[in-house]
C-alpha positions in Angstrom: -7.1 26.1 -15.4 -10.5 24.5 -15.2 -12.4 28.1 -15.5 -9.7 28.7 -18.1 -11.1 25.8 -20.3 -14.6 26.6 -19.5 -14.7 30.3 -20.8 -12.5 29.5 -23.4 -15.1 26.5 -24.4 -17.8 29.0 -24.2 -15.8 31.6 -26.4 -16.5 29.0 -28.9 -19.8 27.9 -28.8 -20.3 31.7 -29.1 -18.6 32.3 -32.0 -20.8 29.4 -33.3 -23.9 28.9 -32.2 -24.4 33.1 -31.2 -25.0 33.9 -34.8 -27.2 31.1 -35.9 -29.5 31.9 -32.4 -29.8 35.2 -34.1 -30.8 34.4 -38.2 -33.0 31.7 -36.6 -34.8 34.7 -34.8 -37.7 36.8 -36.2 -37.6 39.5 -33.2 -34.7 41.5 -35.0 -36.7 43.1 -37.9 -38.9 44.3 -35.5 -36.3 45.8 -33.0 -33.5 46.4 -35.3 -31.9 48.8 -31.9 -32.0 46.1 -29.9 -31.0 43.5 -32.2 -28.0 45.5 -32.8 -27.3 46.2 -29.0 -27.8 42.4 -29.2 -24.7 41.2 -31.8 -22.2 43.9 -29.9 -22.8 41.7 -26.2 -22.6 38.4 -28.1 -19.3 40.3 -29.3 -18.2 42.0 -26.2 -19.1 38.2 -24.2 -16.7 36.5 -26.5 -13.7 38.7 -26.0 -14.6 38.9 -22.5 -14.5 34.8 -22.3 -11.1 34.9 -24.2 -9.4 37.4 -22.0 -10.5 36.0 -18.9 -9.4 33.1 -19.7 -5.5 34.4 -20.3 -6.7 35.9 -16.5 -7.8 32.1 -15.3 -4.4 30.6 -16.3 -2.1 33.1 -14.8 -3.6 33.3 -11.6 -4.6 29.5 -10.2 -4.5 28.9 -6.5 -0.8 29.1 -6.5 0.1 31.4 -9.0 -2.0 33.9 -7.8 0.2 34.7 -4.6 3.3 34.9 -6.6 4.7 38.3 -6.5 6.3 39.1 -9.8 6.3 37.6 -13.8 9.2 35.3 -13.0 7.2 33.6 -10.1 4.4 33.2 -11.4 5.9 31.5 -14.8 7.8 29.5 -12.1 4.4 28.7 -10.7 3.3 27.8 -13.6 6.0 25.1 -14.8 5.2 23.7 -11.0 2.0 23.2 -12.0 2.5 21.6 -15.8 5.8 21.0 -16.0 8.6 22.3 -17.4 7.5 22.1 -21.3 4.2 22.7 -20.7 4.6 25.3 -18.0 6.0 28.0 -20.2 3.3 26.7 -23.3 0.7 27.5 -21.2 2.3 31.3 -19.9 2.7 32.1 -23.5 -0.6 31.4 -24.3 -1.8 32.9 -21.1 0.2 36.4 -22.6 -1.5 36.2 -26.1 -5.0 35.8 -24.6 -4.5 39.0 -22.1 -2.4 41.5 -23.5 -1.7 40.5 -27.2 -5.8 40.1 -27.8 -6.9 43.4 -26.9 -3.6 45.3 -28.7 -4.7 43.3 -31.9 -8.2 44.4 -31.4 -6.9 48.0 -30.9 -5.1 47.7 -33.8 -7.9 46.3 -36.1 -9.9 49.3 -35.1 -7.3 51.7 -35.7 -6.7 50.4 -39.2 -10.5 50.8 -39.8 -10.8 54.1 -38.5 -7.8 55.3 -40.5 -9.3 53.4 -43.8 -12.7 55.0 -43.3 -11.5 58.6 -42.9 -9.1 58.7 -45.4 -12.0 57.4 -47.7 -14.8 59.8 -46.3 -12.0 62.7 -47.0 -11.8 61.8 -50.3 -16.1 62.4 -50.9 -15.7 65.6 -49.0 -13.1 66.8 -51.4 -15.1 65.3 -54.1 -18.2 67.4 -53.3 -16.5 70.3 -52.1 -17.9 72.6 -55.1 -21.3 70.5 -55.3 -24.1 73.2 -54.3 -25.4 73.2 -51.0 -29.6 73.7 -51.1 -30.6 75.0 -48.2 -34.8 74.5 -48.4 -33.4 70.4 -48.0 -30.6 71.1 -46.2 -28.3 68.8 -48.5 -26.0 68.9 -51.1 -27.1 68.6 -54.4 -25.2 66.5 -57.0 -25.4 66.1 -61.0 -26.3 63.0 -61.4 -28.8 60.9 -63.1 -28.9 58.5 -60.9 -31.4 58.9 -58.0 -29.5 58.9 -55.0 -29.2 59.5 -51.5 -26.8 59.0 -48.8 -25.0 60.6 -46.3 -20.9 61.4 -45.3 -20.2 60.9 -41.6 -17.8 63.2 -39.4 -17.4 66.9 -39.4 -21.3 67.6 -38.5 -22.3 64.8 -41.3 -23.1 65.9 -44.9 -26.3 65.0 -46.6 -26.3 63.9 -50.3 -29.0 64.2 -52.9 -28.4 63.5 -56.8 -29.9 65.6 -59.4 -31.8 62.3 -60.3 -33.4 62.0 -57.3 -34.7 65.4 -57.1 -36.4 65.1 -61.1 -38.2 61.2 -60.0 -39.3 62.1 -56.1 -42.1 63.8 -55.3 -41.6 66.4 -51.7 -43.2 63.8 -49.8 -40.7 61.5 -51.1 -37.7 63.2 -50.7 -38.4 64.3 -47.6 -38.5 60.5 -46.1 -35.4 60.2 -48.2 -33.6 62.5 -46.4 -34.9 61.7 -42.8 -33.5 58.5 -43.0 -30.2 60.1 -43.9 -30.4 62.6 -41.3 -31.3 59.4 -39.1 -27.9 57.8 -39.7 -26.0 60.7 -39.1 -28.6 61.1 -35.4 -27.8 58.0 -34.6 -24.2 58.0 -35.5 -24.8 54.6 -37.5 -20.6 54.5 -39.0 -19.3 54.1 -35.7 -22.0 50.8 -34.9 -20.0 49.8 -38.8 -16.8 50.5 -38.0 -17.1 48.3 -34.9 -18.4 45.5 -36.7 -15.5 46.4 -39.4 -13.1 46.2 -36.5 -14.8 42.7 -35.1 -14.4 41.1 -38.9 -10.7 42.6 -38.9 -9.5 40.6 -35.7 -12.1 37.3 -36.2 -12.9 37.5 -39.7 -12.1 33.7 -39.8 -15.4 33.2 -37.0 -18.9 32.7 -37.5 -20.0 35.8 -35.2 -17.6 37.8 -36.9 -17.6 37.0 -40.5 -20.3 38.7 -41.4 -21.2 41.0 -38.7 -20.8 44.2 -40.6 -23.2 42.8 -43.4 -25.8 42.2 -40.5 -25.2 45.8 -38.5 -25.1 47.4 -42.4 -28.3 45.8 -42.5 -30.4 46.3 -38.9 -28.9 50.0 -38.8 -30.9 50.7 -42.6 -34.2 49.2 -40.8 -33.2 51.6 -37.4 -33.1 54.7 -39.9 -36.3 53.6 -41.8 -38.6 53.2 -38.2 -36.8 57.0 -37.3 -37.7 58.1 -41.0 -41.1 56.7 -40.8 -42.1 59.2 -37.6 -42.3 61.9 -40.1 -43.3 60.5 -42.8 -45.7 57.6 -44.0 -44.6 53.9 -44.0 -45.6 53.8 -47.6 -44.5 57.1 -49.1 -40.9 55.9 -47.8 -41.4 52.4 -49.2 -42.1 54.1 -52.5 -38.7 56.2 -52.4 -36.6 53.2 -51.2 -38.1 51.7 -54.6 -37.4 54.8 -56.8 -33.6 55.2 -55.2 -33.1 50.5 -54.9 -30.9 50.4 -58.1 -28.4 53.3 -57.1 -25.0 53.1 -56.7 -23.6 55.1 -53.7 -20.1 55.2 -52.2 -18.5 52.6 -50.5 -18.1 54.6 -46.9 -21.2 56.4 -46.9 -24.9 55.6 -45.5 -27.2 55.6 -48.1 -30.9 55.4 -48.4 -30.3 52.0 -50.8 -28.7 50.0 -48.3 -29.1 46.9 -47.2 -32.0 44.3 -48.4 -34.2 47.0 -49.9 -36.6 44.5 -51.2 -36.9 42.9 -47.2 -37.2 47.1 -46.5 -40.0 47.9 -48.3 -41.8 44.9 -47.6 -41.2 45.3 -44.0 -42.3 49.1 -44.3 -45.5 47.8 -46.2 -46.3 44.9 -43.6 -44.8 45.6 -39.9 -43.8 43.0 -37.8 -45.1 42.2 -35.0 -42.4 43.2 -32.1 -41.6 41.6 -28.7 -43.8 42.7 -25.7 -42.3 43.9 -22.7 -42.0 40.7 -21.5 -40.3 39.6 -24.6 -38.1 42.9 -24.6 -37.2 42.1 -20.7 -36.3 39.1 -21.7 -33.8 39.9 -25.0 -31.8 42.3 -22.2 -31.6 39.9 -19.7 -29.9 37.2 -22.2 -27.4 40.1 -23.2 -26.7 41.0 -19.6 -26.4 37.4 -18.6 -24.1 37.2 -22.1 -21.6 39.8 -21.0 -21.7 38.5 -17.2 -20.7 35.0 -17.7 -17.2 35.3 -18.2 -16.6 37.3 -15.7 -19.2 35.0 -13.0 -16.7 32.0 -14.2 -13.6 33.3 -13.2 -15.2 35.0 -9.8 -15.4 31.7 -7.9 -11.3 30.5 -8.6 -10.1 34.4 -8.0 -12.0 34.8 -4.7 -10.4 31.0 -3.7 -7.3 32.1 -4.5 -7.8 35.1 -2.9 -8.6 33.1 0.4 -5.6 31.2 0.0 -3.5 33.8 -0.4 -4.7 35.5 2.5 -4.5 31.6 4.9 
């Protein structure tokens, strides 16, 4: 039971303090892909802590040797009393089984809604002409915009307004940004973040996770596009499409905090050195390992008692 309480306390602290530490850090702007990994490491650690807390409840020393669910409940009643025992058992089942099922359900809802919206967008663009030179679909609209629609190979769309406003280097930079979204499967990262918010949206760690991940994938796509175009060219193109209104489920060049992205392109932030990156990666590994390590000691002790 002590391990379960430690895991629950760890989950609460992680959900409250984790986003505060990440928001105060400066390195995520310089290393967006590593920042995405860190956000999901925190989310995974939180879920592991809750699930393993349920496992720690149903596997105290006396209950570990119980062969059936009924024996386990009886052992918990002996440990915590006739009233508290069943309550503890219900909490354990909720954490161990109901919680993962709830996450899967949330993911299914997000996947279904995004798939339906993207299908609608694809049907709306079914008759739009395809420019082989650009490798993109041209949409008739005076508003300069470019966006991509993931799934089934991915589609890149650019408006006629963007073709008129942007010169060829700027247009190539915008299209490279959109192709980076598709190549990096950024839509899956955003969908995972949306799943977390749907499942645990009341907690600070997950309440704004889609916004944070959405901004970071835009930075990652900017970095990828800047490898084939100059950062100043990409910044000019972003400025020209900054006011574009694009479909919600599409990943657009004007997504995220465009002003911050332009400033970042013009004045690249200093990235941590190898030691700093190693420290961040080590912190991610520790965050994911802590719940397992907390549970390991009482489980091994229980196994020793059972063998004896």
